N, C-alpha and C positions, 0 to 999 in steps of 0.2 A: 247202586249201579244204574246208569241210564239206559243200558242196552237191554232190549227185549230178548228173551230166549228165542233162539233160532235165527237171529239177525246178527250174524257176525260181521265185523267191520272188514275182515279179509277172508278170502276163500282159504280154508285150512290147507288144501293141497298147495296153493301158491305160497303160503307161509312156510311150509315144510321145504318146498323146492328152493326157496330163497336162502335157506341155511347153508353154511359152508362147514362141512364135517371134516375134521382132521383126526386121523388115527395114528397114535403112537403105540409102539410096542417096546417094552424095556426088558432086557434079559441080563441076568447076573447071578453069580453064586450066592447061596443063601446068607453068607456072612458079610456081604458087601455093605449092607445097611443103608440102602437108598430109600428114603421116604421123604420126598420133596414136599408133598402136600401143597402144591402150587395152585395159584389161581390165575386165570387168564384175564388180563386187563382188556377193557373195551378197545376194539380196533375201529377207528372212525370209518363209518360207511360199510363195515363188514360185520355180519351177524355170524359169529364163529362158535362152533360147538366142538369140543375136544374130547376124544375118548383116549384115555391113557390105560393101556393094558400092562399091568405090572406082573411080569411073568416069573414064576418061581424057577430057580435053578435046579430044583430036585428032579431026578430022572423020572419019577412017576408022573410028572406033568408034561412030558415031552409031546404027547399027542395034542394036548390043549395048546401049548406054546406054538406048535407048528401051524395050527389053524389060525392063530391070531397074527401070524406074520403076513398072511394073505392080504393084499391090498393096503398094507400100512403105508402111511405117508412118510413116516420116519421110524427108524428102529435104533435104539441106543443100547449099547453094551456098557455096563459099568463094572469097575473093579475097585478094590480097596488098596490104596497106595501103601498101606502098612502090611499087606498080605500078598506075598509073591505068587501063591497058588491061584489067587483070583486073577492076577495079570496073566499068568500062564494059560488060564482057561479061555482067554479071549480068542485064541485060534479055533478052539472047538465051537465057541459061540458063533464066530464068523462063518464057519463051514455049515452049521445048522441053519443060520439065517439065509445064506446063499442057496441052500438046497430047497427051502420051503417058501421063500419070498416070491411074490408076484409083483409085477410093475417095477418101478425104479424108486424105491424109498430112499430118503436121505439116511445114510448110516453114520452113526456118531459113537465115539468112544468117550466115556466119562470116567475121569480119575476122581474118585470120591475119598472123603476123609482127609482132605488136604489140610485141615486144621490141626492134625496130629503130626506136626512137623518133626518132632523128636523121634517118632516111631516110623517115619517114612522109609520104605525100603526100595520103592520103584521111583526113580528120578523122573522129573518132567521130561528131560531129554530122551530117556529110554522109551517112555510111553508115547511121546510125540513121534519118535522114529517109527514105532510100530504102526501108529495111525497113518503116517505119511506113506509108509511102504504099502499099506493096504488101501490107500486113497479114501480115508475115512476122516471126517471132521473130528476135532479133539477139543474137549473142554475139561477144566478142572473145577471141582465143586466141593463143598462141605455141606452135607445135609444137616449136620448139627448146628452150624452157624448161619447157613443160608448163602454163604459166599459162593458166587458164581452161578447160582441156580437161576436167577432172573435172566442173566445173560444167555445161559444155555437155552432156555425155552423161548426167549425173545428172538434170538438169532434163528432158531429152527423154525419158529412160526412165520417169521418174515420170509424166509426162503420158501416155505410151503405155500404161503399165500401168493407170492409172486409167481411161482410155478403154476399154481392152479388158475390164476387169472390168465396167464399166457395160454394155458390149455383151453380154457373156456372161450377165449377170443378165436382160437383156431378151430374150435369145435362148438359152435353156438347152441347146438341142440342137446349137448350132454355135458 
């Protein structure tokens, strides 16, 4: 290494301030099976750091979940298309999120396990109708096959990046 100790090429605080942090929170019933294990592709000209808080649906974690909704850039609620109870729980998730969220995060509903077509009990039309009635973005995915996962995160990240740029232009000091 050519650099001498104590002689950084950048001021550490400037480097930290240049980072763009994105906070996702995800809530769903324990049986939904969302495990995307995604990676963020390089966005040209943007140094992006993503925090994904995967929140358990178990009631004993409600206090932890509620803290992690605060200042989230996006919150998604997932349900299992083969399990009616997980779809029915979306109303409770939405009430919890609306109660504890600060700011204006993007809200997203994710229909998961779409690869299990023969076992599907919640139709695309029914779940899209719920999302539209609640003014929430809607995506279909399969964590097992990866279908729809890239589109989900790409669309959400683009929306957040555009929103944050607009905010920074209007508020150059913060």
